[in-house]
N, C-alpha and C positions, 0 to 999 in steps of 0.2 A: 504493500499499499504505499502511496506517495505521502510525503509529509515534507510539506514545502515552507523553507524559511524565506526571509527577506533580508538583502544587504544592502546598506544605503550610506552614502557619505555624510559629514556633519553640515556641509553646505546646501545640502536639501533640507529645508526648515521645515522637519516633521513637528507637528504640534507635540508638545510633552505629553499631553493626555494620550495621545495615540501610541507613543513609544512605552509608555507605563501600562498600557491596556494589553498590548499585545507583545507577548514573549516570543515570538518566533522573529522578532525584528533585532539584528545587531547593526550597531551605528559606528562606522569608522569614522575616526576623527580626522580632520585635517590639522596641520602644525602652524602655531604661531610664536613669532619671536618678538618681544616687546621688551626693549631696553636690555637685549641680552640675555633675558630670560625666556626659555621655550615653554610652551603650553600646548596641551591637547584640547582642540577645539570641543567646547561643551563638555568637557570632562574636566579639566583643570582650570578652565575658565568659561564663566557664564556671561551673557550679554550685558548685565547691569555691570559688574565688575571690569568687563572689557572697556565700556564708554568712559568708565572713570579713568582708568589708565589712558585711553586714546587722549583725554583731556590734559593728562599731565606729563604723558612720556616725553623724553628729550630727543628720540630718534623715531623715524616713521616705522611702524610695525611692519612686519614682514610676515608672508604666508608661504607654505608648501603643502604640496599634495600628500596623501597618505603614503607611508612605504609600503612595497610590496609585501614585505613581512607583516606589518600590521594587518593588511587586508588578509593575508593568509591566516592569521591568527583568530581573526573574526569568523572565516569561513570554518576553521577548525573547531570552534566553539559551537557553531550550528550542527555540524557534522557530529560532534560527541553528545549533542542532545537529541540525536535520531532523525535530523532532518536529512533527507535523501536528494532533494532538489534545493536550488537557490535561484530566486530571482533577485539579481543585484542592479540596483538604480542609481546612476549619478547624474550630477549636474552637467549641463552642456559640455560636449568635448570640444566645443568651439571657445571655450573660456578658461577650461582647465584640462591638465593631462590627467586628472583623476579617473576618468573612464578608462584611459589607456592603462593605467595602474591596475585598476580592477580586472581587466582582461589578461594582463599579464599574470596576476596572482592566481585567477581561475584556471589559466593553463597549467599552473604549477601542481595544484591540488587535485589529487585522484580520489576516486570512489566515492563523488559526489557532482551530479549534475548541475552546471551553473550557466546562467543566461544573463550577460551582462547588458543592459539596456541603457541607451543614451537618450535621456528624457528631452534634450534640446532646450532645457530649461534652466532655472536656478532659484535658488531661495525657496519660498513658499510655492512657487510654481512646480519645482521639483517635488516638493515635499507631498504635494497632494497626490502624486502618483502612487506614494507608498499607501495611503488611505486606499485608493482604488484597488491597489493590487492585493490588499488585505480582504477587502469585499469580496473579490473575485475568489480568493482562495477559501473563505468562509463559505461561499456558495457552492463550494464542491467541486468547482471546474478543475481539470486535469492541467498539470504543470505547461504542457503544450498550448493548451488553450488560454491559460493566464498570459502566457508570453505573447501570444497572438494579439489578444485583446489589448494589452498594455502597448504593445508597439503600434497598434491601430490608432490609440488614443493620442499619441505624441504630436502630431501634426493639427490636433482638432484643440489642444490646450494652450493657454496663453498667460503671460504674466506681464503685470504693467508696474513700473516703478516711478514714484515722484521722489526725487534727490534734490534737495536744496543748492546743493553744489557739486559741481563735477570735478572739483580739485582732487578728491580722493581717487576717483577713477583715472585721473590723468597721472597722478602721481604713481599709482600701481600698475600702469602701463595696459589697463584691462578695459579699455574704453571703446574698443571696436569702431563701429560705424558713427558713433557719436562724436568722434573727434572733430568733425567739421563743423560742430557748433562753438567750439572754443575759439575766443578770440574774434568771432565773427558777428557775435550777438551779445547785448548787454541786457541784465535783468530779465533774461527769458527763463522761464521754468520749464524745462523739457521733461516728457515723460516717456520713458525707455523701456523698451520691451525686447524680445529675443526674436530674431528673424529665424525663417524655415532652417537655416544651418545653425541655429542657437548662439549667433553672435549679436551682442548689444547694438541696437539703433534706435534712434529717435522716433517714435510714432506720431508724438503729437507735441506741440509747444502752446505755451500760455504766457500772458504777460504777470500773473500773481499766483500765489501759492493755491488761492481758493478757487480760481478758474483750472489750474492745473488738475487739482483734485476733482473737480466737476467733469472734467475732460475724462480722466482716468476712470471714474465710476460710469460714465456714459459708455466708455469702450468695453468694461466688464459687463454691463448690463446688456449691450449688443450680443456679446458672445453667449451669454445666459439664454436670451431669446433666440438665439440660433439653433444651439444644440439641446438635445436631450440628455437626461441622466447626468447632471453636472455636480461638482463640488466646487464650493468656493473658500477661499482662503484670505486672510487679511494679516499683514505683519507690519511691523515697525522697528525702527532703530532709534531707541531713546526717544520715542515720540508716542507714547500711548495715549495721551489726550486726543491728539489728532486722529488716532487711529480709532477711538472710541466714537469720535463724530462721524467718519466715514462708516463704520459699522452701523449707527442709526440711521444715515442716509440711504443706505443700501437697504435695510429692512423696511424703510418706508417704500422703496420702490419694488422689494419682493417680498412682500408679506408671508408668501407661500413658502419661502426658503427657511425651514426649520433649523437648520444647521449651518453656522458658519464659523469655519475653524480659525483660530487665530496664533499667532506665535510671534517671537522675536527674531530679528535677523542674527544669525549666527556671528559670532565673532569673526570669523574666517572672510565672511562676506563684509562685515562691518568694516574692515579695515581698507577695502575698497570703495565704499559708499559714504562712510562718515555718518554722524548722526542726523537725525530728522528724517530718515528714509520712511516712507509708506508705501507698500506694495498691496496689490490685488492679484489673485490669480483665479482663473476659471479653468478646471479640469474636467473634459468631456469625454464620453464614452466614446 
């Protein structure tokens, strides 16, 4: 009988409630270095502590993908607990080498079937895929059917980020197709998404924070109205009051949506986005 586990990287912002409830999920931490001290993302350092350190650190924090050994250890943990199949999901391969590290580790481990899926997404956009994968497993679908369904959902799922400043993305070299905005416009608030290849790009622009948030909500509502069987997630980076406002607005527009998942941006992503971020993700079947 198949026993299916899930492997996911820490930059896929899986809501804490989901991680605590489902014991078949193994979280692989990315690495951070802040003022010469190394941390395992979401294990040694949590978002609140990270943003405090970001405010006071003397050097720009650095991030690195997990080691192959770390990924192998997490796979071994699932195997030891009796899992015979693993669905491994990562943030976009266009933004991180983490997906490639997962694939290399999967090739090294014997005696367990592993399928590594590139969500072409990041943060809560990638995190919602874990929720969907878990739903499919709990519904009794076979491993092959779960993998097929999740892969099918990748191009139908989207994430939108409002970031007050592009300085952190620029400093970290993770700016993708957003680079054209720097130096060309002043006081413009961009909404950033991931294109079909999983690369950052500006999907909309506004003249103020309130207008940017309104456009971002409109984009998410458009997706909700277009697709069936959706999951919604909202995230923040040291900006919980604004996230709460966004949740209220979405609930007014979608009164039938009983569940909206919330989470905080992982420290590994916060290095590249800075404080103030608000993100909305719609993951569709």
